[in-house]
N, C-alpha and C positions, 0 to 999 in steps of 0.2 A: 503493499499500499504506499503510494507516494502522496505527499502533500504539496499544494501549490498556493501562491499568493492570489487573493482575491483581484489583485491589480495587475497580475501577470508579468511583473518586472523583475522578480526574483527567482534564483534557481529553486527547483523543486527539492524537498527534503524528504526524508523518512521520518517515522513517528518520533524516534529520538530527537530528530531536528526541530519537529513542531512543538515537542513537549518542553525541550529546553530553549524556549524562546518566548517572546512576547509577540508584539508586531512583527511582521515580516519585514526584511530590509527596505522594501519599497513602500512601507506605510501600510500595506494591506494586512489581512488576517489569513491565517493559514486554513485550508479546507482541502477534504480529501479529493484527489484528482478524479477518482470515480466512486460512486456510491454503491455498495452491495445492493442487489435487489432480493427481497425475501418472498418466497412463495407461501401459500396457504399452509401448507403442510410444516414448513418451519415455524410460522406463527403459532400453529396448534401445538407443537412440541414446546415452544417457549412458555406457552401460557400455563404450563404445570410447574414451572420452576420458581424458586424463592427469589426474593430480590437480589441478593449476592450473586446467586448462580445466574440470573438474567443479565446483571452487569458484566459477569465474566464471558458470556456468550457473545455480548455485544462488543466488549472490548477485543475479543478474538478476531473479529472481522476487520478490525482497524489497526491492529498491533501485530507485528510479525512475531512468531514464536521464538525467534531467536533474540529478540529484544527483551520480552516479558514471557515467561512460560505461562501456560494456562492457569497453573495452581500457585502464582505469586501475584495476588492481586488484593487491594484493599480500597474502599472508597468511603468518603465521609460527606455529610451534608450539614449545613448550617451557615451562619453568618460568616462570609469568607475570611474576614480578619482574624476573628477569634478562633475560627476552626483550623485555619492555617497555622496560627501560632501554636494551638493545642498540638498540632500533629509534629511540630519540629522543636519545641522548647527544650533546651538542654542537649539537643544533637551536637556532636563534636564537629562535624564537617559541613555543616550548613548555617548560614545566617539568614534570618528574614527581616525585611524592612517592611513596614506596614504605614501606609499614609491614611490617617483617618480625618474626614472633614469636621473639624471642631465646630461643636454647636449644632450640626446636622445629623448627628446620632443620638439615640437616647442615652441618657447617663449610664444605665447598665450596660449598654453595647461599649460605650468608652471604657468603663471599668473592666470590663472583661479583657480588653486589650492593654490598658495601662498599668494593670496590676500584676502583670508578668513581668519579673524582674531577672529572668534568666539572660546570661551573658550574650546569647546569640540572639535575642529579640530586641528590635529597634523600632520603636513607635514614634511616629512624628504626628504632631496635631496640627493640621493645615487650617490656616485662617481662610478659608474658602470652601466652596461645595465639591460634589463629587466629580463634576465635569472640569473644574479648575484643577484639581490635584491629579486627573489623568494627563494633564498637559506635560509636567515634567517627565512623568513615567514614558510617555510615548517620545519624548525627546531623547531620553536616555537609551532607549530600544533603537532609535533610528542609527546611533553609532555602532555598526557591526562590530568594528574591531573592540571596542569598549565591552560589549556584550559578551563576545567570545573569550577575551582577556579574563573576565571576571565570573564566566559561567553563569550569567543571569538568566533567569525565567521568571515569568508572572504565574500568579495563582488565582487570578480572577478569570472571568470568561472572555478576556483577551486571548487566553490559552485554549487552544483546541481540546485539550484532555478534559477541561472543565465542561465544555459543551458535549463531548462524548458521553460522559457519565450521566449528565442531565437527560440525555436521550432516554436512558431507562426509565426515568419517570413516566415518559409517555406510553412506553410499552406496558409497563406495570399497570398503570392507570386503565389502559384500554383492556387488558386481559380481566381486570376486576369488574369492569363496567359493562362489557359487551354482552348483549343478550343471549348470544349463542355462538359458539365457534364451528358449528356443524353445517352451517349454510354456506352457499356459494353464490355471489361473492360474501366475504365477511361483512357483518353489520358494521355502520359507522357508529363512532363515540364522539361526543363534542368534549374538548378539553380546554378549560378556561385558565388562561396562563396570566397571572398579576406580574407585571415586569417593569423594569427601569431600563437597563442596558441591553435587553432584548436577548440575553444568552439562552434562557429556558425557551423562548419563542424560536430562535434559530434552531434549537434541539428538536423541537416539534415539527418544524418545516422540513428538517432532513429526515426524521422518522417517516413523515408523510411520503417524501420522496422515495424512500426505501420500501413503501409498499404498507405501511400501517395505516388503515382506513380511520384516520382521525379527522375531525374538523375542528380547527383551531380558532379560539376566541382570545385576543390579547386585550387585557384590562389594564388601565393605566389611572393614576390619580390626575390631579389638575394640570399636571406637566404632561401635555397630551400630544407631543410631536409624533408618537407612533400612530395614535389615533387619527390625527390630521393627515398623516402620510396614507393610511389604508383608505380613509374616507375620500380625500381629495388629491392624493399624490403631492401633498405639499409638505416636503422635508425640509423644514426650516426652523430656526430657533424662535421661540417667544422673547420678549424683552428681558425676562429675567427667569430664574428658577424659583418657583414658589414653594415655600415650606408648607409641607403637609403632615398628617398624622402618619402617613405610610412614607416615612422619611427615606427609607433604602431605594425609593422609586422616584426620589426627587432628582431627576436626571433630564437634561435636555439634549445630550449627546449619546444617543443609544448606538454604540459603536457597532454592536452585532447585527444591526440592520444591514450593514455592509454584506455580511455573509448571505442574508436573506436575498438581497438584490442580486448578488452573484449567482445564487442556486436557482432563483426563479427565471433569470435571464439566459439560462442555458449555459452558465460558465462563461458568460461574456466579460472577461477580464478588462478588455479596452472599455467597455460601455461603463463598468463598474468603477474603473479608475477616474473616467471623466466626470462621472456623477459625484463621486466623493471629493475629488479634488476642487470641483466648483462648490461643493457645501463648505469645505474647509476654507476656501478663499472668500466666499461671500456669506456663509452661515445660512444660505438659502438656495433651495433648488427644487424643481419639479421633477417628478418621474415621467419618463417617457411613457407614452400612452399604453402601448404594449405591456410594459413592465407594471404599470399600475393595474391593468386589467388582470394580470396574473397574480398580483398581491391580493387584489380583491377576491380572486377565486380561492385563494389559500387560506385567507384570514379574515375573520370578522373582528371589529374593535368597539371598545367602549370607554369612556373617560368617567370617572366617579368622584365625586366631591367629597370633603370631609364629613359633611352632613350625612350622606349616604353611607360612609365607612361606619360612623357611630351606630346609625340607625341599624345597619345590618348586623354589627357586633351585638347590639341589645336583642335583636330579634332571633339571633342563632342561639343566644343563651337562653332565651325564653322559650324556644321551641325544642332545643336539643341538650341544653346544659352543657354546651361546648363553648370555650372561650376562644374566640378567634383573634389572631393579630391583625392589626390594621392592614397589612398587605394582603393577607388571606380574605380579609373582608372585601377588599377591592373585587376579587374574583367572585366571591359568593353575592355581592350586590348585584352582579349580572344575573347569576341564577335566580334570585328571587323576582327580579323583573321579569324574566321569561316565565316563571311559574305563575306568577300573578296575573299573566295574560291568559292562563289557562288554555294554551294553544298546544296541539301535540308537538312533543319534541323529542330529539334523540336522547338517550342515555347521556348523562353529563357528569363530568369529573372537575372539580375545582382544585387546583394546585395550591397547597398550603406552604409558604416558604419559611415561616418562622414561629417561634413560640409566642404567646401573648405575655409570657412572664418578662420579656425583655422591653415591654411597651407599656408600663404602667400608667402613664400619662394618657395614652389613648384609651386604655380600659377604663379610666376615671371619667374621661370624657363622654365615654358611652353610658354613663350612669351605673357602672358595674364595679365589683370589687376586685382589684388584682389579686392573683394567686401567686406570691413570690415564694420560690423555693429557698430554703435556708442557706445554701451554698451562694446564691445571688445576693441574699441580704448580707452575707459576710464579705461582700466586696467593699461595702461601704467603709470597712475598718482597715483595709489593707493599704499599704504603701503603694504609691503610684510613680511611674516614670514615663515622661513623654517629653520629647524636644519640640519645641514650637517653630513652625514655618509661618512667619508673619507675611502679611502683605507688604510688597516692597522688597523682601527677600528674594534673591536668585534661588527659586527652589530646585530647578535642575542642577545648579552648581553645588547645591548643599546635598543633593541625592548623589551626585557623581562623587563628591569628596567622601561621604560617608562609606560608599561603596570601596573606594580606594583604601580607605582607612581599614576596612575588614579584611582586606587581601594581604596583610602583612604575613610573610612566611611563617613567622614565629608563632601566629595564631593557630596555624595548622588548618585553617579553614579554606575551603574550595568556593 
């Protein structure tokens, strides 16, 4: 399996090359050169698998056995920063640098990152939003020699491996929601994806292309660039990022849309490059008519207000005694709107990306009582460590200097 850049100007790489990277050298994102096509019999066989086994089968299609044998695999799901820190803290041969948007995460999310004092964990509190902190990351990865010298890789959905594992969510959801797998063709299932950077949406679009009969709904908060893109082909920034209760989705630059544009355009690297370069230059572009038509055929969209989020959280608790996080509520809000119309619909699954325990402010706003585990309450009393990245600082230089400093031979880190 080979991987190519969505912009078509970088050499193709194997899975290892895609894994140990962020952006491709030409500024694009890595995608498989060809997608495996799954027949009905394979899908039926996969339907009996546990989630870990399903992830293994899926990964086997995209990773050569010479790189990772079938029986050496592990996956995690959770907030990217704290999950990534948890996976590597204390390791001798790897350092992790996390940039968190100060004031744009909940207090608990920040504490989960800043209370880890391991020598190999380096957290920066950026005086900016998620889109702004992506800029120095992209600038660092654009320096190919620097990336190779320091063995850099990204752990968010810039990295193909993150999208690969997220594909398993869609397969697993389908197998649990499909009315029957004994019919031909297999019945469709609607999957509602709450999103910010569109990684999980890209995973769903790829699963669709591989033969999984899902119909995708993308649900966003008031930061509605994806909704406008789906509805009108308007891929352009609003004046500013609006803070919402679903803070992890407060994003204006959903970089994984580039993967979706490339996929739906039939791997048209030249067209994707022109589209994205115009967007980067002017912060505004319109999709070509044919691409917009294909996007409309693949995805339905909805934008959800904070009021709808709290209303949905309250209703779900009232009806099911289930406490939704505000991001999950963005998806369930769409579900409630459809059920209230009392129209026949497909079986539907809403993806739930986080625990409500991390968002007590949103829970209180919904008129509910937060359920905070003891280990999270204990974070309040722990020592914290976080280096500020202030407005006016050269964030790219700070990032480069930190990476350089971590590569001293005597540290023994790679």
